N, C-alpha and C positions, 0 to 999 in steps of 0.2 A: 504493499500500499504505499502510495506517495505521501511522504510526511510534509506537513507545512511548516515553514520556518519564518519567524518573525525576528529581525534584527533591531534592537533598541540600543541607542547610543546616548551618551552624555558627555559634554564637554564645556568646561569653563574657558571662555574666549579671551578673557583679560581684555575685552573691548571689541565689539562686533567689527567696527570699521577697520582697526588696525588688523585684526585676524583676517578679514576679507582681503586686505591688500597684501598681507603675507602668505596667501595660498590657501585659505580655508576651503574656498570654492573646489579646488582640485581634490581635496580629501573627501568632500560630499560626492563629488562626480564619481570617485572611485568606490565609495562605500555605500552610498544611497541607503541609509538606514530607514527603516519603515517607521520608526519614531526617533526623533531627535530631541534631546533636552539640553537647553543652552543656559549657561549662567554668566553673570558678569557681561551682559549685553552692552551696558554703559553707553547707550547712544539715544538720540532724540527719535521720536516716532517717525518723522520723515525719513531719516536714514534706515532705521530698521525695515520699513515698508519697501524701501527701494532694493535693498540687499535681499530680503526674503522673496521679492519678486523675481530676482535673479535666480535664487535657489529654486523656486517653483518651475522656472524654466528648464532646470536640469531634470526635474522628475517629469514634467510633461513631455519632454522629448523621449522619455521612456514609457509614455502611456500612462503615467500616474498622476492623479491629482493630490495636491498638497494643502493639508488645512493647517492654519497658523494662529497661534495665540501667544500673547507676549504681555508681560506685566512690568512696566517701567517704574524705576525708583523716582520718588518725588524729589530726591535730592540729585541735582544734575551731576551727571559723570559717575554715579554709583550704581552698583548692583545691577538689577534687570535680569529677568528670566524669561524663558520662551519655550514652547513646545511646537514642533513641527510634525505632522503626522499624515500618513496616508490613509489612515482611519478617520471618519468623520467624528468630531466631538459631540457626544450626546449631552454633555453638560460641562460647564467650566465654572471654577470659583478661584478667587484671587485672595491671597493673604491668609494670615491666621487669627482666629477669633481672639480679641483682647488686645491685639497689637496694632495700635493706631499712629504710632509715631512714624515720622517720615523715614527714619533710619531702618525701619522694618518692612518698608514697601519694596516691591520688586524682588521678592525673595521666596515666593511660594505660589505655585499653580497647581490645582487639582484638575484633572481632565479625565472624564469617563468616556471610554470607547470599547469597541468590541473587536477582537483580533479576528485573524483569518478563520481560526478553528471554531470561532463562536464564543470563545472565552471572554468573558466580561471583565475589564480591567479598569481599576481606578489607578491613574498614574500621577504621581507627585513629582514635580520639578522643583527642587529646593536648592537655595544658596544660603548657607548658614554663615553668620558673622564670622570674620577671622579671628576677632579678638586681639587683646595685647595684653600679655601678663604684667606689663608695667603700668597699665592703665585700667583702674577699677571700673570706671564708667563703662568702657568698651567690653570688659569681661562680663559686667552685669547685663548689658544688652545681649551679649551672647547666651548667657545662661537662661535669661528670661525668654528668648527665642526657642532654646532647646527645650524648656519646660513646656511652652506651648505646643511645639511640634510633637513632643511625647504625648500630650493628651489628645491631640488629634489622630495620631497613629492609633492609639488605643481604641478610638471610636471607629476608625475606618477598618480595623481588623475585625470588629464585631459585625460588620455587614455581611449578611448571608448572600452566596451566590455570585461574589465578586472576588477577584484576586486583586492584590494590592502591590505596587511597585514604587518605591522612593529612589528616585534618581537624582543625582547632583553632586555638587562640591560641598561636602559636610564639614570640611575644614577640621577634621579630626583624624589623626592617624590612630587606630584603634588599639593596636598592639606593638610591641617592638618589632614585629615582622613588617609592620608597615611603615617603617622609618629607618633610614640607613644608619643614622648616629643617634640611637635612643638615649644612650648614657649622657650624651652632651646636650640633650633637649628635655630634660626631666622638668625644667622650669619654663618651657616655652609654650606659648599658646599653640593649641592644636595637639598637644601631647600631655597636657596635664591631667592627673588622675580624675578630677571631677568631669572633665570633658570626656574623657574616655569611658567613663561610667555610663553616659548616656547611651553610647554604642551598645554596652552591656545590657542595658535595659531593653533597648529595641530588639536585640537578638533574643532576649528572655521572653519577649512577648510572642516570639514565633517568626520574626523576620529572619531571612538567610542572606548572609553576605555572599552574593553570587560568584564574584571573582575568587574570594577565598575558598568557597566551597569547591570550585572548579579545579583551582591550582594546588590546593593543599597547603600544609605548613611549611612554606618556603619563604626565604627572605624576599620581600618585594611581592609582586611587582609594583613599582612606583607610577604615580600618575602626574606628579608635580616635581619640577626641579627648579630651584631658585635661578633667577637670572644672574645672581652675584657669583663671583668666582668661577670655579670649574665644576660646579655642582651637576650640570648635565653631563659633561664629558666624563665625569667620574661616576655617573649613575648614583649620586648621593641624593636620592629623592625621598619623597613622602607618598604615601597612598591616601589621597584626600577626597577622591572621587568614587562614588559607589553606585551600584544598584542593589537595593535591598528589597527581596521579594517575599511574598507570603508563600507558605509551603507549597500549596498547589502550583503555583507559578514556577517556583524554584525547582521542582521535580522535573520541569520540562526544559531547564537551562542546560545546553549542550556544549557550548564553547565560548570562549571570550577572547578579546584581544585588546590591547592598549597600544594606541598609535604613538610610537616614540619616533620622532624625526630622525633622519639619518645624521643630521649635524646640528649644532647649536644655533646656526644662522638660518637653518631651513624650517625651523618650527613656526607655527602661526599663533602659539600661545605658550605660556610656561607651564600649561597643563597639557597632558596628552589625552585625547578622547578615549573613553572607555565604551566598549561595545560588548554586548551579550546576546547570543543567538538562542531563541527559545523554540522548542518543537510546538508550536501552537499558532 
């Protein structure tokens, strides 16, 4: 029997316009995900619409219609998330309940859609605050966002007849396997015990870290490399970008890949896109 495959990708762009200039379009042409979650779009609406129109042309040339949703941050040049999908959106919602500050905008989209197999999916595209361990206010913003995200994940997991997938830059390296230099970063935002405990909680609720489940307990693979120093050349990275799926969806995850550019100067972002193929 012919199996149906759905490719879902997530990518932090570090700015849509810059990523587009640096070759993001070529990666989309080669990969053509069925669903693409984007973070740090960081562009005004007219720029987003123009570039998304060009992306749509890549799909239409292959006979596919592309549906687009984006949530812009109310602070200029910050955050911004988007979902591009070949499956129509049955319902969309933006933001997390109780988070009304501008700094929390452009960080959470929920899209309900149906995959090729008929699987009903609630897809979340999330961009968690990066935080700063030397700035109490920024860490408070991050923890507040993570608290609200946890409450929402608990609600979504209770919904019957739907699978759940959380995609995005969660700005947390979960375990020492997810960061090259764990011992040197015990006090760094993104690897603090309290931050990592949220990942523990989400997995205890039943979500599955798709990449870790598929690759096993190996060091890495990383999805972010600092622009500073020789982090990229030395593969001194962090794994910050995830697909966390409900058990039913996770059972259908078959393979993954992380797009690591061949050289420092050929990447379109400091993050590498993460893609998982699901047999559904």
